[in-house]
C-alpha positions in Angstrom: -0.2 0.0 0.0 1.5 3.4 -1.0 1.2 5.9 1.6 -0.5 9.6 0.9 1.8 12.4 1.2 0.6 15.5 3.0 0.1 18.9 1.1 2.3 21.6 2.8 0.3 24.1 0.9 -3.5 24.5 1.1 -3.3 26.4 -2.4 -4.3 23.5 -4.5 -7.2 22.1 -2.1 -10.8 23.1 -2.3 -11.8 22.7 1.2 -12.6 24.9 4.3 -10.5 23.1 6.9 -10.7 23.8 10.8 -7.7 26.0 10.7 -9.0 28.2 8.1 -11.9 29.0 10.5 -11.6 32.0 12.6 -13.6 31.4 15.8 -11.4 32.7 18.7 -13.4 35.3 20.6 -10.2 37.6 20.9 -9.3 37.3 17.5 -12.7 38.1 16.4 -12.7 41.3 18.7 -9.6 42.2 17.4 -10.8 41.9 13.7 -13.8 44.0 14.2 -11.9 46.7 16.3 -9.0 46.8 13.9 -10.3 45.9 10.6 -11.4 47.7 7.4 -14.5 47.3 5.6 -16.2 47.0 2.0 -19.3 46.0 0.6 -19.7 43.3 -2.2 -23.4 42.9 -2.3 -25.0 40.7 -0.6 -21.9 40.6 1.8 -20.2 42.9 3.8 -16.5 42.2 4.6 -14.3 43.2 7.6 -10.8 42.1 6.9 -7.2 42.7 8.5 -3.8 41.8 7.7 -1.4 40.3 10.3 2.4 39.7 10.4 2.9 36.1 11.0 5.4 36.5 13.7 2.8 38.5 16.0 -0.2 36.0 15.7 -0.4 32.7 17.5 1.8 29.4 16.7 -1.6 27.4 16.1 -2.5 29.2 12.9 -1.1 27.1 10.0 -3.5 28.9 7.5 -2.5 32.4 5.8 -6.3 32.8 5.5 -9.1 32.7 8.1 -12.4 33.1 7.5 -15.7 33.9 9.8 -19.2 33.8 8.0 -22.0 35.6 10.1 -25.8 35.9 9.2 -27.9 38.1 11.4 -30.6 36.6 13.3 -32.5 39.7 13.1 -33.0 39.4 9.6 -33.4 35.4 9.4 -35.3 34.1 12.4 -35.1 30.5 11.6 -32.0 28.8 12.4 -32.7 26.8 8.9 -32.7 29.5 6.9 -29.2 31.2 8.6 -27.6 28.0 8.0 -28.7 27.5 4.5 -27.2 31.1 3.6 -23.9 29.9 5.6 -23.9 26.5 3.6 -24.0 28.6 0.2 -21.5 31.2 1.4 -19.1 28.3 2.8 -19.4 26.5 -0.8 -18.8 29.7 -2.8 -15.6 30.5 -0.8 -14.4 26.5 -0.8 -14.9 26.4 -4.9 -13.5 29.9 -5.7 -10.5 29.8 -8.1 -9.6 33.3 -7.2 -9.0 32.3 -3.3 -5.8 30.3 -4.6 -4.5 33.7 -6.1 -4.8 35.4 -2.8 -3.2 32.5 -0.9 -0.2 32.6 -3.2 0.1 36.1 -2.6 -0.2 36.0 0.9 2.7 33.3 1.0 4.7 35.0 -1.2 4.5 38.2 0.9 4.3 36.3 4.3 1.3 37.7 5.6 -1.7 36.5 7.6 -5.2 37.7 6.4 -8.2 37.4 8.8 -11.9 38.4 7.4 -15.4 38.0 8.3 -18.2 37.8 5.6 -21.4 39.1 6.8 -24.8 38.5 4.8 -26.7 41.8 4.5 -29.0 40.6 1.9 -32.9 40.3 2.6 -33.2 36.9 1.0 -31.0 34.0 0.7 -28.5 34.0 -2.4 -28.0 31.5 -5.0 -24.8 29.7 -5.5 -24.3 31.8 -8.5 -24.9 35.1 -7.0 -22.3 34.4 -4.1 -19.7 32.9 -6.2 -19.9 36.3 -8.3 -19.7 38.1 -4.8 -16.5 35.9 -3.6 -14.8 36.7 -7.1 -15.2 40.4 -6.3 -14.1 40.0 -2.6 -11.0 38.0 -3.4 -9.9 40.4 -6.2 -10.2 43.3 -3.7 -8.5 41.5 -1.0 -5.7 40.5 -3.2 -5.2 44.3 -4.4 -5.1 45.2 -0.5 -2.6 42.3 0.1 -0.1 43.8 -2.5 -0.5 47.1 -1.1 -0.4 46.6 2.4 3.2 46.9 4.1 3.5 45.3 7.4 
């Protein structure tokens, strides 16, 4: 039997692994207090770049994502979970994510960002994919501009 080799880079995988999720309370608070905002309808994006030397050691990914849907707009958990599922799928399958990841790896930066759904009805997968194309293009441009 042949052993599988682990991939050292996540640039060619289309998954949403645990190390790509932003979930620690301190980091989320830091993101929302120090982060910058822009809108790519139906999402609002809060992002912040970090120096890898100042972040925690457990971070293995250069890119971390938080997905949020307001309970005020979608009362039923089924609806919120459906929107999050579509958003995760659009993130996971987007090709521009690989371009952003390679830019972050070359410049030795970490990016944490939150995607907040601000629409009034659940998006379709093509709408979410189009929005994520815009998001990744803006974040790639910002990654090239920012000096840490």
